[in-house]
N, CA, C and O atoms as a Tripos MOL2 file, in Angstrom:
@<TRIPOS>MOLECULE
protein
  280   279    70     0     0
PROTEIN
NO_CHARGES

@<TRIPOS>ATOM
      1 N         106.1570  100.9140  111.9850 N.3       1 UNK1
      2 CA        106.4760  102.3150  111.8950 C.3       1 UNK1
      3 C         106.1910  103.0550  113.1960 C.2       1 UNK1
      4 O         106.7480  104.1290  113.4240 O.2       1 UNK1
      5 N         105.3450  102.5100  114.0420 N.am      2 UNK2
      6 CA        104.9610  103.2540  115.2390 C.3       2 UNK2
      7 C         105.4780  102.5800  116.5030 C.2       2 UNK2
      8 O         105.7880  101.3880  116.5170 O.2       2 UNK2
      9 N         105.5620  103.3800  117.5610 N.am      3 UNK3
     10 CA        105.9240  102.8360  118.8670 C.3       3 UNK3
     11 C         104.7870  101.9400  119.3620 C.2       3 UNK3
     12 O         103.6440  102.0790  118.9270 O.2       3 UNK3
     13 N         105.1030  101.0380  120.2560 N.am      4 UNK4
     14 CA        104.0980  100.1180  120.7910 C.3       4 UNK4
     15 C         102.9730  100.8320  121.5280 C.2       4 UNK4
     16 O         101.8480  100.3340  121.5630 O.2       4 UNK4
     17 N         103.2570  101.9890  122.1180 N.am      5 UNK5
     18 CA        102.2410  102.6950  122.8910 C.3       5 UNK5
     19 C         101.4840  103.7460  122.0730 C.2       5 UNK5
     20 O         100.6730  104.4900  122.6260 O.2       5 UNK5
     21 N         101.7380  103.8120  120.7880 N.am      6 UNK6
     22 CA        101.0950  104.7980  119.9110 C.3       6 UNK6
     23 C          99.8290  104.1830  119.3160 C.2       6 UNK6
     24 O          99.9080  103.2930  118.4690 O.2       6 UNK6
     25 N          98.6790  104.6490  119.7520 N.am      7 UNK7
     26 CA         97.4010  104.0890  119.3000 C.3       7 UNK7
     27 C          96.5700  105.1050  118.5180 C.2       7 UNK7
     28 O          95.3500  104.9730  118.4220 O.2       7 UNK7
     29 N          97.2400  106.1280  117.9560 N.am      8 UNK8
     30 CA         96.5190  107.0990  117.1320 C.3       8 UNK8
     31 C          96.0620  106.4320  115.8310 C.2       8 UNK8
     32 O          96.6220  105.4090  115.4350 O.2       8 UNK8
     33 N          95.0590  106.9940  115.1670 N.am      9 UNK9
     34 CA         94.6560  106.4610  113.8670 C.3       9 UNK9
     35 C          95.8340  106.4670  112.8940 C.2       9 UNK9
     36 O          96.6910  107.3490  112.9490 O.2       9 UNK9
     37 N          95.8680  105.4860  112.0120 N.am     10 UNK10
     38 CA         96.9710  105.3290  111.0640 C.3      10 UNK10
     39 C          97.1970  106.5990  110.2450 C.2      10 UNK10
     40 O          98.3410  106.9730  109.9860 O.2      10 UNK10
     41 N          96.1200  107.2610  109.8370 N.am     11 UNK11
     42 CA         96.2940  108.4490  108.9920 C.3      11 UNK11
     43 C          97.0380  109.5580  109.7250 C.2      11 UNK11
     44 O          97.7720  110.3160  109.0920 O.2      11 UNK11
     45 N          96.8710  109.6740  111.0290 N.am     12 UNK12
     46 CA         97.5990  110.6920  111.7960 C.3      12 UNK12
     47 C          99.0300  110.2590  112.0580 C.2      12 UNK12
     48 O          99.9630  111.0450  111.8940 O.2      12 UNK12
     49 N          99.2030  109.0090  112.4640 N.am     13 UNK13
     50 CA        100.5370  108.5040  112.7800 C.3      13 UNK13
     51 C         101.4540  108.5580  111.5670 C.2      13 UNK13
     52 O         102.5750  109.0590  111.6530 O.2      13 UNK13
     53 N         100.9840  108.0480  110.4470 N.am     14 UNK14
     54 CA        101.8300  107.9900  109.2550 C.3      14 UNK14
     55 C         102.1310  109.3810  108.7080 C.2      14 UNK14
     56 O         103.2360  109.6300  108.2260 O.2      14 UNK14
     57 N         101.1710  110.2770  108.7770 N.am     15 UNK15
     58 CA        101.4130  111.6450  108.3080 C.3      15 UNK15
     59 C         102.4630  112.3320  109.1870 C.2      15 UNK15
     60 O         103.3290  113.0430  108.6770 O.2      15 UNK15
     61 N         102.3890  112.1250  110.4880 N.am     16 UNK16
     62 CA        103.4080  112.6800  111.3860 C.3      16 UNK16
     63 C         104.7900  112.1170  111.0570 C.2      16 UNK16
     64 O         105.7760  112.8540  111.0560 O.2      16 UNK16
     65 N         104.8630  110.8300  110.7820 N.am     17 UNK17
     66 CA        106.1380  110.1950  110.4370 C.3      17 UNK17
     67 C         106.6730  110.7470  109.1170 C.2      17 UNK17
     68 O         107.8660  111.0270  109.0000 O.2      17 UNK17
     69 N         105.8000  110.9050  108.1280 N.am     18 UNK18
     70 CA        106.2280  111.4770  106.8500 C.3      18 UNK18
     71 C         106.7820  112.8850  107.0340 C.2      18 UNK18
     72 O         107.8200  113.2260  106.4670 O.2      18 UNK18
     73 N         106.1040  113.6860  107.8130 N.am     19 UNK19
     74 CA        106.5680  115.0610  108.0560 C.3      19 UNK19
     75 C         107.9200  115.0670  108.7640 C.2      19 UNK19
     76 O         108.7950  115.8640  108.4260 O.2      19 UNK19
     77 N         108.0920  114.1880  109.7330 N.am     20 UNK20
     78 CA        109.3650  114.1110  110.4570 C.3      20 UNK20
     79 C         110.4880  113.6810  109.5020 C.2      20 UNK20
     80 O         111.5750  114.2580  109.5250 O.2      20 UNK20
     81 N         110.2270  112.6720  108.6650 N.am     21 UNK21
     82 CA        111.2280  112.2370  107.6930 C.3      21 UNK21
     83 C         111.5550  113.3500  106.7040 C.2      21 UNK21
     84 O         112.7040  113.4900  106.2830 O.2      21 UNK21
     85 N         110.5510  114.1430  106.3320 N.am     22 UNK22
     86 CA        110.7430  115.2310  105.3890 C.3      22 UNK22
     87 C         111.5850  116.3750  105.9230 C.2      22 UNK22
     88 O         112.1200  117.1630  105.1430 O.2      22 UNK22
     89 N         111.7120  116.4790  107.2380 N.am     23 UNK23
     90 CA        112.5410  117.5390  107.8170 C.3      23 UNK23
     91 C         114.0270  117.2830  107.5970 C.2      23 UNK23
     92 O         114.8110  118.2300  107.5270 O.2      23 UNK23
     93 N         114.4250  116.0210  107.4880 N.am     24 UNK24
     94 CA        115.8460  115.6950  107.3460 C.3      24 UNK24
     95 C         116.1910  115.1000  105.9840 C.2      24 UNK24
     96 O         117.3640  114.8750  105.6870 O.2      24 UNK24
     97 N         115.1960  114.8480  105.1660 N.am     25 UNK25
     98 CA        115.4400  114.2680  103.8480 C.3      25 UNK25
     99 C         114.2420  114.5040  102.9470 C.2      25 UNK25
    100 O         113.3020  115.2120  103.3070 O.2      25 UNK25
    101 N         114.2920  113.9070  101.7880 N.am     26 UNK26
    102 CA        113.1920  114.0620  100.8340 C.3      26 UNK26
    103 C         112.3530  112.7870  100.8140 C.2      26 UNK26
    104 O         112.8770  111.6890  100.6210 O.2      26 UNK26
    105 N         111.0640  112.9430  101.0140 N.am     27 UNK27
    106 CA        110.1390  111.8200  100.8940 C.3      27 UNK27
    107 C         109.6630  111.8080   99.4510 C.2      27 UNK27
    108 O         108.9110  112.6900   99.0340 O.2      27 UNK27
    109 N         110.0890  110.8310   98.7010 N.am     28 UNK28
    110 CA        109.7510  110.7890   97.2710 C.3      28 UNK28
    111 C         108.3240  110.3260   97.0310 C.2      28 UNK28
    112 O         107.6490  110.8340   96.1360 O.2      28 UNK28
    113 N         107.8540  109.3550   97.8310 N.am     29 UNK29
    114 CA        106.4720  108.9050   97.6870 C.3      29 UNK29
    115 C         106.0800  108.0440   98.8720 C.2      29 UNK29
    116 O         106.9240  107.5040   99.5870 O.2      29 UNK29
    117 N         104.7990  107.9370   99.0510 N.am     30 UNK30
    118 CA        104.2130  107.0250  100.0270 C.3      30 UNK30
    119 C         103.4370  105.9870   99.2430 C.2      30 UNK30
    120 O         102.6460  106.3350   98.3670 O.2      30 UNK30
    121 N         103.6530  104.7280   99.5440 N.am     31 UNK31
    122 CA        102.8520  103.6420   98.9780 C.3      31 UNK31
    123 C         102.0710  103.0540  100.1350 C.2      31 UNK31
    124 O         102.6550  102.5870  101.1130 O.2      31 UNK31
    125 N         100.7420  103.0740  100.0280 N.am     32 UNK32
    126 CA         99.9160  102.5870  101.1330 C.3      32 UNK32
    127 C          98.5990  102.0550  100.5900 C.2      32 UNK32
    128 O          98.1450  102.4610   99.5200 O.2      32 UNK32
    129 N          97.9940  101.1460  101.3380 N.am     33 UNK33
    130 CA         96.7050  100.5770  100.9270 C.3      33 UNK33
    131 C          95.5350  101.1680  101.6990 C.2      33 UNK33
    132 O          94.3860  100.8010  101.4540 O.2      33 UNK33
    133 N          95.8080  102.0710  102.6220 N.am     34 UNK34
    134 CA         94.7580  102.6990  103.4280 C.3      34 UNK34
    135 C          94.3420  104.0030  102.7480 C.2      34 UNK34
    136 O          95.1330  104.9420  102.6550 O.2      34 UNK34
    137 N          93.1140  104.0540  102.2830 N.am     35 UNK35
    138 CA         92.6260  105.2380  101.5540 C.3      35 UNK35
    139 C          92.6800  106.5020  102.4100 C.2      35 UNK35
    140 O          92.9810  107.5800  101.8980 O.2      35 UNK35
    141 N          92.3930  106.3830  103.6970 N.am     36 UNK36
    142 CA         92.4290  107.5630  104.5730 C.3      36 UNK36
    143 C          93.8460  108.0830  104.7440 C.2      36 UNK36
    144 O          94.0620  109.2940  104.7920 O.2      36 UNK36
    145 N          94.8110  107.1800  104.8370 N.am     37 UNK37
    146 CA         96.2190  107.5780  104.9150 C.3      37 UNK37
    147 C          96.6210  108.2700  103.6210 C.2      37 UNK37
    148 O          97.2560  109.3240  103.6410 O.2      37 UNK37
    149 N          96.2450  107.6680  102.4910 N.am     38 UNK38
    150 CA         96.5840  108.2400  101.1870 C.3      38 UNK38
    151 C          95.9630  109.6210  101.0120 C.2      38 UNK38
    152 O          96.6230  110.5500  100.5480 O.2      38 UNK38
    153 N          94.7030  109.7510  101.3820 N.am     39 UNK39
    154 CA         94.0310  111.0500  101.2650 C.3      39 UNK39
    155 C          94.7470  112.1160  102.0920 C.2      39 UNK39
    156 O          94.9990  113.2200  101.6070 O.2      39 UNK39
    157 N          95.0740  111.7830  103.3430 N.am     40 UNK40
    158 CA         95.7280  112.7440  104.2320 C.3      40 UNK40
    159 C          97.1100  113.1270  103.6990 C.2      40 UNK40
    160 O          97.4950  114.2950  103.7610 O.2      40 UNK40
    161 N          97.8490  112.1610  103.1800 N.am     41 UNK41
    162 CA         99.1830  112.4400  102.6500 C.3      41 UNK41
    163 C          99.1080  113.3260  101.4100 C.2      41 UNK41
    164 O          99.9260  114.2290  101.2390 O.2      41 UNK41
    165 N          98.1310  113.0700  100.5480 N.am     42 UNK42
    166 CA         97.9690  113.9070   99.3540 C.3      42 UNK42
    167 C          97.6180  115.3460   99.7290 C.2      42 UNK42
    168 O          98.1680  116.2910   99.1620 O.2      42 UNK42
    169 N          96.7110  115.5090  100.6760 N.am     43 UNK43
    170 CA         96.3260  116.8520  101.1210 C.3      43 UNK43
    171 C          97.5430  117.5820  101.6980 C.2      43 UNK43
    172 O          97.6690  118.7980  101.5510 O.2      43 UNK43
    173 N          98.4330  116.8380  102.3500 N.am     44 UNK44
    174 CA         99.6370  117.4380  102.9410 C.3      44 UNK44
    175 C         100.7290  117.6900  101.9010 C.2      44 UNK44
    176 O         101.7780  118.2480  102.2240 O.2      44 UNK44
    177 N         100.4840  117.2770  100.6480 N.am     45 UNK45
    178 CA        101.4350  117.5770   99.5800 C.3      45 UNK45
    179 C         102.3950  116.4640   99.2140 C.2      45 UNK45
    180 O         103.3050  116.6810   98.4140 O.2      45 UNK45
    181 N         102.2190  115.2790   99.7770 N.am     46 UNK46
    182 CA        103.0900  114.1580   99.4500 C.3      46 UNK46
    183 C         102.6020  113.4410   98.1950 C.2      46 UNK46
    184 O         101.4040  113.4110   97.9110 O.2      46 UNK46
    185 N         103.5350  112.8700   97.4520 N.am     47 UNK47
    186 CA        103.1910  112.0330   96.3050 C.3      47 UNK47
    187 C         102.7660  110.6750   96.8370 C.2      47 UNK47
    188 O         103.4550  110.0870   97.6710 O.2      47 UNK47
    189 N         101.6290  110.1740   96.3540 N.am     48 UNK48
    190 CA        101.0590  108.9420   96.8750 C.3      48 UNK48
    191 C         100.8190  107.9520   95.7440 C.2      48 UNK48
    192 O         100.3260  108.3100   94.6740 O.2      48 UNK48
    193 N         101.1790  106.6990   96.0060 N.am     49 UNK49
    194 CA        100.8120  105.5830   95.1350 C.3      49 UNK49
    195 C          99.8790  104.7100   95.9610 C.2      49 UNK49
    196 O         100.2540  104.1970   97.0150 O.2      49 UNK49
    197 N          98.6780  104.5550   95.4710 N.am     50 UNK50
    198 CA         97.6770  103.7670   96.2040 C.3      50 UNK50
    199 C          97.8390  102.2900   95.8670 C.2      50 UNK50
    200 O          97.6840  101.8710   94.7190 O.2      50 UNK50
    201 N          98.1540  101.5180   96.8940 N.am     51 UNK51
    202 CA         98.3370  100.0740   96.7260 C.3      51 UNK51
    203 C          96.9630   99.4170   96.7470 C.2      51 UNK51
    204 O          96.2200   99.5180   97.7230 O.2      51 UNK51
    205 N          96.6530   98.7590   95.6720 N.am     52 UNK52
    206 CA         95.3180   98.1450   95.5630 C.3      52 UNK52
    207 C          95.4220   96.6550   95.2910 C.2      52 UNK52
    208 O          94.7060   96.1160   94.4480 O.2      52 UNK52
    209 N          96.3180   95.9940   96.0100 N.am     53 UNK53
    210 CA         96.5190   94.5700   95.7710 C.3      53 UNK53
    211 C          95.6830   93.6860   96.6830 C.2      53 UNK53
    212 O          95.7070   92.4630   96.5450 O.2      53 UNK53
    213 N          94.9510   94.2770   97.6020 N.am     54 UNK54
    214 CA         94.1020   93.4950   98.5040 C.3      54 UNK54
    215 C          92.7100   94.1100   98.5440 C.2      54 UNK54
    216 O          92.5470   95.3190   98.3790 O.2      54 UNK54
    217 N          91.7210   93.2730   98.7610 N.am     55 UNK55
    218 CA         90.3520   93.7600   98.9030 C.3      55 UNK55
    219 C          90.2160   94.5220  100.2130 C.2      55 UNK55
    220 O          90.8480   94.1600  101.2060 O.2      55 UNK55
    221 N          89.3950   95.5800  100.2310 N.am     56 UNK56
    222 CA         89.1730   96.3160  101.4790 C.3      56 UNK56
    223 C          88.6420   95.3880  102.5710 C.2      56 UNK56
    224 O          87.8730   94.4690  102.2900 O.2      56 UNK56
    225 N          89.0460   95.6290  103.7940 N.am     57 UNK57
    226 CA         88.6470   94.7930  104.9140 C.3      57 UNK57
    227 C          88.1590   95.6710  106.0550 C.2      57 UNK57
    228 O          88.8520   96.5950  106.4810 O.2      57 UNK57
    229 N          86.9690   95.3780  106.5420 N.am     58 UNK58
    230 CA         86.4260   96.1260  107.6670 C.3      58 UNK58
    231 C          87.2830   95.9260  108.9170 C.2      58 UNK58
    232 O          87.4790   96.8630  109.6910 O.2      58 UNK58
    233 N          87.7930   94.7140  109.1180 N.am     59 UNK59
    234 CA         88.6310   94.4330  110.2890 C.3      59 UNK59
    235 C          89.9330   95.2270  110.2270 C.2      59 UNK59
    236 O          90.3850   95.7560  111.2420 O.2      59 UNK59
    237 N          90.5350   95.3110  109.0450 N.am     60 UNK60
    238 CA         91.7760   96.0730  108.9050 C.3      60 UNK60
    239 C          91.5290   97.5620  109.1380 C.2      60 UNK60
    240 O          92.3100   98.2220  109.8220 O.2      60 UNK60
    241 N          90.4480   98.0860  108.5750 N.am     61 UNK61
    242 CA         90.1320   99.5020  108.7670 C.3      61 UNK61
    243 C          89.9360   99.8130  110.2520 C.2      61 UNK61
    244 O          90.3970  100.8440  110.7420 O.2      61 UNK61
    245 N          89.2550   98.9220  110.9590 N.am     62 UNK62
    246 CA         89.0400   99.1090  112.3900 C.3      62 UNK62
    247 C          90.3770   99.1050  113.1310 C.2      62 UNK62
    248 O          90.5910   99.9220  114.0280 O.2      62 UNK62
    249 N          91.2700   98.1960  112.7630 N.am     63 UNK63
    250 CA         92.5880   98.1300  113.3990 C.3      63 UNK63
    251 C          93.3900   99.3920  113.1160 C.2      63 UNK63
    252 O          94.1080   99.8800  113.9890 O.2      63 UNK63
    253 N          93.2760   99.9220  111.9090 N.am     64 UNK64
    254 CA         94.0410  101.1100  111.5290 C.3      64 UNK64
    255 C          93.5000  102.3790  112.1680 C.2      64 UNK64
    256 O          94.2750  103.2300  112.6050 O.2      64 UNK64
    257 N          92.2110  102.5130  112.2250 N.am     65 UNK65
    258 CA         91.6010  103.7730  112.6420 C.3      65 UNK65
    259 C          91.1580  103.8150  114.0980 C.2      65 UNK65
    260 O          91.3140  104.8410  114.7590 O.2      65 UNK65
    261 N          90.6190  102.7340  114.5960 N.am     66 UNK66
    262 CA         90.0820  102.7560  115.9600 C.3      66 UNK66
    263 C          91.0750  102.2050  116.9740 C.2      66 UNK66
    264 O          91.2470  102.7630  118.0580 O.2      66 UNK66
    265 N          91.7260  101.1060  116.6110 N.am     67 UNK67
    266 CA         92.6210  100.4540  117.5620 C.3      67 UNK67
    267 C          94.0660  100.9320  117.4710 C.2      67 UNK67
    268 O          94.8420  100.7360  118.4060 O.2      67 UNK67
    269 N          94.4370  101.5610  116.3430 N.am     68 UNK68
    270 CA         95.8040  102.0410  116.1820 C.3      68 UNK68
    271 C          96.8310  100.9370  116.2150 C.2      68 UNK68
    272 O          97.8670  101.0670  116.8660 O.2      68 UNK68
    273 N          96.5520   99.8400  115.5150 N.am     69 UNK69
    274 CA         97.4490   98.6920  115.5800 C.3      69 UNK69
    275 C          98.2430   98.4500  114.3110 C.2      69 UNK69
    276 O          98.9190   97.4260  114.2170 O.2      69 UNK69
    277 N          98.1960   99.3270  113.3410 N.am     70 UNK70
    278 CA         98.9590   99.0540  112.1200 C.3      70 UNK70
    279 C          99.9510  100.1530  111.8720 C.2      70 UNK70
    280 O         100.6910  100.1060  110.8890 O.2      70 UNK70
@<TRIPOS>BOND
     1     1     2 1
     2     2     3 1
     3     3     4 2
     4     3     5 am
     5     5     6 1
     6     6     7 1
     7     7     8 2
     8     7     9 am
     9     9    10 1
    10    10    11 1
    11    11    12 2
    12    11    13 am
    13    13    14 1
    14    14    15 1
    15    15    16 2
    16    15    17 am
    17    17    18 1
    18    18    19 1
    19    19    20 2
    20    19    21 am
    21    21    22 1
    22    22    23 1
    23    23    24 2
    24    23    25 am
    25    25    26 1
    26    26    27 1
    27    27    28 2
    28    27    29 am
    29    29    30 1
    30    30    31 1
    31    31    32 2
    32    31    33 am
    33    33    34 1
    34    34    35 1
    35    35    36 2
    36    35    37 am
    37    37    38 1
    38    38    39 1
    39    39    40 2
    40    39    41 am
    41    41    42 1
    42    42    43 1
    43    43    44 2
    44    43    45 am
    45    45    46 1
    46    46    47 1
    47    47    48 2
    48    47    49 am
    49    49    50 1
    50    50    51 1
    51    51    52 2
    52    51    53 am
    53    53    54 1
    54    54    55 1
    55    55    56 2
    56    55    57 am
    57    57    58 1
    58    58    59 1
    59    59    60 2
    60    59    61 am
    61    61    62 1
    62    62    63 1
    63    63    64 2
    64    63    65 am
    65    65    66 1
    66    66    67 1
    67    67    68 2
    68    67    69 am
    69    69    70 1
    70    70    71 1
    71    71    72 2
    72    71    73 am
    73    73    74 1
    74    74    75 1
    75    75    76 2
    76    75    77 am
    77    77    78 1
    78    78    79 1
    79    79    80 2
    80    79    81 am
    81    81    82 1
    82    82    83 1
    83    83    84 2
    84    83    85 am
    85    85    86 1
    86    86    87 1
    87    87    88 2
    88    87    89 am
    89    89    90 1
    90    90    91 1
    91    91    92 2
    92    91    93 am
    93    93    94 1
    94    94    95 1
    95    95    96 2
    96    95    97 am
    97    97    98 1
    98    98    99 1
    99    99   100 2
   100    99   101 am
   101   101   102 1
   102   102   103 1
   103   103   104 2
   104   103   105 am
   105   105   106 1
   106   106   107 1
   107   107   108 2
   108   107   109 am
   109   109   110 1
   110   110   111 1
   111   111   112 2
   112   111   113 am
   113   113   114 1
   114   114   115 1
   115   115   116 2
   116   115   117 am
   117   117   118 1
   118   118   119 1
   119   119   120 2
   120   119   121 am
   121   121   122 1
   122   122   123 1
   123   123   124 2
   124   123   125 am
   125   125   126 1
   126   126   127 1
   127   127   128 2
   128   127   129 am
   129   129   130 1
   130   130   131 1
   131   131   132 2
   132   131   133 am
   133   133   134 1
   134   134   135 1
   135   135   136 2
   136   135   137 am
   137   137   138 1
   138   138   139 1
   139   139   140 2
   140   139   141 am
   141   141   142 1
   142   142   143 1
   143   143   144 2
   144   143   145 am
   145   145   146 1
   146   146   147 1
   147   147   148 2
   148   147   149 am
   149   149   150 1
   150   150   151 1
   151   151   152 2
   152   151   153 am
   153   153   154 1
   154   154   155 1
   155   155   156 2
   156   155   157 am
   157   157   158 1
   158   158   159 1
   159   159   160 2
   160   159   161 am
   161   161   162 1
   162   162   163 1
   163   163   164 2
   164   163   165 am
   165   165   166 1
   166   166   167 1
   167   167   168 2
   168   167   169 am
   169   169   170 1
   170   170   171 1
   171   171   172 2
   172   171   173 am
   173   173   174 1
   174   174   175 1
   175   175   176 2
   176   175   177 am
   177   177   178 1
   178   178   179 1
   179   179   180 2
   180   179   181 am
   181   181   182 1
   182   182   183 1
   183   183   184 2
   184   183   185 am
   185   185   186 1
   186   186   187 1
   187   187   188 2
   188   187   189 am
   189   189   190 1
   190   190   191 1
   191   191   192 2
   192   191   193 am
   193   193   194 1
   194   194   195 1
   195   195   196 2
   196   195   197 am
   197   197   198 1
   198   198   199 1
   199   199   200 2
   200   199   201 am
   201   201   202 1
   202   202   203 1
   203   203   204 2
   204   203   205 am
   205   205   206 1
   206   206   207 1
   207   207   208 2
   208   207   209 am
   209   209   210 1
   210   210   211 1
   211   211   212 2
   212   211   213 am
   213   213   214 1
   214   214   215 1
   215   215   216 2
   216   215   217 am
   217   217   218 1
   218   218   219 1
   219   219   220 2
   220   219   221 am
   221   221   222 1
   222   222   223 1
   223   223   224 2
   224   223   225 am
   225   225   226 1
   226   226   227 1
   227   227   228 2
   228   227   229 am
   229   229   230 1
   230   230   231 1
   231   231   232 2
   232   231   233 am
   233   233   234 1
   234   234   235 1
   235   235   236 2
   236   235   237 am
   237   237   238 1
   238   238   239 1
   239   239   240 2
   240   239   241 am
   241   241   242 1
   242   242   243 1
   243   243   244 2
   244   243   245 am
   245   245   246 1
   246   246   247 1
   247   247   248 2
   248   247   249 am
   249   249   250 1
   250   250   251 1
   251   251   252 2
   252   251   253 am
   253   253   254 1
   254   254   255 1
   255   255   256 2
   256   255   257 am
   257   257   258 1
   258   258   259 1
   259   259   260 2
   260   259   261 am
   261   261   262 1
   262   262   263 1
   263   263   264 2
   264   263   265 am
   265   265   266 1
   266   266   267 1
   267   267   268 2
   268   267   269 am
   269   269   270 1
   270   270   271 1
   271   271   272 2
   272   271   273 am
   273   273   274 1
   274   274   275 1
   275   275   276 2
   276   275   277 am
   277   277   278 1
   278   278   279 1
   279   279   280 2
@<TRIPOS>SUBSTRUCTURE
     1 UNK1         2 RESIDUE 1 A UNK
     2 UNK2         6 RESIDUE 1 A UNK
     3 UNK3        10 RESIDUE 1 A UNK
     4 UNK4        14 RESIDUE 1 A UNK
     5 UNK5        18 RESIDUE 1 A UNK
     6 UNK6        22 RESIDUE 1 A UNK
     7 UNK7        26 RESIDUE 1 A UNK
     8 UNK8        30 RESIDUE 1 A UNK
     9 UNK9        34 RESIDUE 1 A UNK
    10 UNK10       38 RESIDUE 1 A UNK
    11 UNK11       42 RESIDUE 1 A UNK
    12 UNK12       46 RESIDUE 1 A UNK
    13 UNK13       50 RESIDUE 1 A UNK
    14 UNK14       54 RESIDUE 1 A UNK
    15 UNK15       58 RESIDUE 1 A UNK
    16 UNK16       62 RESIDUE 1 A UNK
    17 UNK17       66 RESIDUE 1 A UNK
    18 UNK18       70 RESIDUE 1 A UNK
    19 UNK19       74 RESIDUE 1 A UNK
    20 UNK20       78 RESIDUE 1 A UNK
    21 UNK21       82 RESIDUE 1 A UNK
    22 UNK22       86 RESIDUE 1 A UNK
    23 UNK23       90 RESIDUE 1 A UNK
    24 UNK24       94 RESIDUE 1 A UNK
    25 UNK25       98 RESIDUE 1 A UNK
    26 UNK26      102 RESIDUE 1 A UNK
    27 UNK27      106 RESIDUE 1 A UNK
    28 UNK28      110 RESIDUE 1 A UNK
    29 UNK29      114 RESIDUE 1 A UNK
    30 UNK30      118 RESIDUE 1 A UNK
    31 UNK31      122 RESIDUE 1 A UNK
    32 UNK32      126 RESIDUE 1 A UNK
    33 UNK33      130 RESIDUE 1 A UNK
    34 UNK34      134 RESIDUE 1 A UNK
    35 UNK35      138 RESIDUE 1 A UNK
    36 UNK36      142 RESIDUE 1 A UNK
    37 UNK37      146 RESIDUE 1 A UNK
    38 UNK38      150 RESIDUE 1 A UNK
    39 UNK39      154 RESIDUE 1 A UNK
    40 UNK40      158 RESIDUE 1 A UNK
    41 UNK41      162 RESIDUE 1 A UNK
    42 UNK42      166 RESIDUE 1 A UNK
    43 UNK43      170 RESIDUE 1 A UNK
    44 UNK44      174 RESIDUE 1 A UNK
    45 UNK45      178 RESIDUE 1 A UNK
    46 UNK46      182 RESIDUE 1 A UNK
    47 UNK47      186 RESIDUE 1 A UNK
    48 UNK48      190 RESIDUE 1 A UNK
    49 UNK49      194 RESIDUE 1 A UNK
    50 UNK50      198 RESIDUE 1 A UNK
    51 UNK51      202 RESIDUE 1 A UNK
    52 UNK52      206 RESIDUE 1 A UNK
    53 UNK53      210 RESIDUE 1 A UNK
    54 UNK54      214 RESIDUE 1 A UNK
    55 UNK55      218 RESIDUE 1 A UNK
    56 UNK56      222 RESIDUE 1 A UNK
    57 UNK57      226 RESIDUE 1 A UNK
    58 UNK58      230 RESIDUE 1 A UNK
    59 UNK59      234 RESIDUE 1 A UNK
    60 UNK60      238 RESIDUE 1 A UNK
    61 UNK61      242 RESIDUE 1 A UNK
    62 UNK62      246 RESIDUE 1 A UNK
    63 UNK63      250 RESIDUE 1 A UNK
    64 UNK64      254 RESIDUE 1 A UNK
    65 UNK65      258 RESIDUE 1 A UNK
    66 UNK66      262 RESIDUE 1 A UNK
    67 UNK67      266 RESIDUE 1 A UNK
    68 UNK68      270 RESIDUE 1 A UNK
    69 UNK69      274 RESIDUE 1 A UNK
    70 UNK70      278 RESIDUE 1 A UNK
């Protein structure tokens, strides 16, 4: 979803993408496994389905929030 040079935290990147998509169409829902992304999207007024098919991972959270790699 992000450009190769975009290293912002996932919750900021995905929320920006949702807002951009919402300007030209309707975003019906976001399905995501990142709780911070889901929280931010809900606060912004998007419908969220929390994907809970994998156990939380410290390495994944670090990649999403600190390294901006997801």
